[in-house]
C-alpha positions in Angstrom: 86.8 45.4 -22.3 83.2 45.4 -23.4 80.7 47.8 -21.8 78.0 45.6 -20.1 74.4 46.5 -20.2 72.0 46.3 -17.2 68.7 46.4 -19.1 66.8 43.5 -17.6 67.6 44.7 -14.1 66.6 48.3 -14.8 63.2 47.0 -16.3 62.6 45.1 -13.1 63.7 48.0 -10.9 61.1 50.2 -12.5 58.4 47.6 -11.9 58.0 46.6 -15.5 58.3 43.3 -17.4 60.0 42.7 -20.7 56.6 42.1 -22.2 55.3 45.5 -21.1 58.4 47.3 -22.5 58.0 45.5 -25.8 54.3 46.4 -26.0 55.1 50.1 -25.3 57.8 50.0 -28.0 55.4 48.3 -30.5 57.7 45.4 -31.0 57.6 41.7 -30.1 59.0 40.3 -26.9 61.4 38.3 -29.0 62.7 41.3 -30.8 63.2 43.2 -27.6 65.0 40.1 -26.2 67.3 40.1 -29.2 68.2 43.7 -28.5 68.8 43.1 -24.8 70.9 40.0 -25.4 72.8 41.4 -28.4 74.4 44.7 -29.3 71.6 47.3 -29.4 72.1 50.5 -31.2 72.1 53.9 -29.3 68.7 54.6 -30.9 67.2 51.3 -29.4 68.8 52.0 -26.0 67.3 55.5 -26.1 63.8 54.0 -26.9 64.1 51.5 -24.1 65.1 54.1 -21.6 62.3 56.4 -22.8 59.7 53.6 -22.3 61.1 52.7 -18.9 61.4 56.3 -17.8 65.0 56.3 -16.9 68.2 58.0 -18.2 69.9 56.0 -20.9 73.1 55.8 -18.6 71.2 53.7 -16.2 71.1 50.9 -18.8 74.8 50.4 -18.4 76.5 48.6 -15.6 78.7 51.0 -13.6 82.4 50.2 -13.2 83.7 49.2 -9.8 86.6 51.7 -10.0 87.0 55.2 -11.4 88.6 54.2 -14.7 87.3 52.2 -17.6 89.2 50.9 -20.6 87.4 50.3 -23.8 88.5 49.4 -27.3 87.4 51.5 -30.3 85.4 49.2 -32.6 86.6 51.1 -35.6 90.4 51.5 -35.2 91.2 49.1 -32.3 92.8 51.8 -30.2 92.5 51.5 -26.4 90.6 54.4 -24.8 90.9 55.1 -21.1 88.0 56.9 -19.5 87.9 58.5 -16.1 84.6 57.9 -14.4 83.1 60.7 -12.3 81.1 59.1 -9.5 79.8 62.4 -8.2 76.2 62.0 -7.3 73.7 64.8 -7.3 71.3 65.3 -4.4 67.9 66.5 -5.6 
């Protein structure tokens, strides 16, 4: 299972456009689009989150249940993750 990203929705949620995020990152809209629609590195995701003003975890779609199965891209081993859906009240 691939982990899905939620970047476009988060950008919209924070009242920004892809053009604005690209400008703040000092890259072109096309380059940002390539990252959003491709397989961005952790560094790129961190930069996007910083520009938007959100935690990097918000860029990922949240699973519907409390477990997530992913495959290690290096060894192909299946990894089962337990998702803690505990929310903090601030």
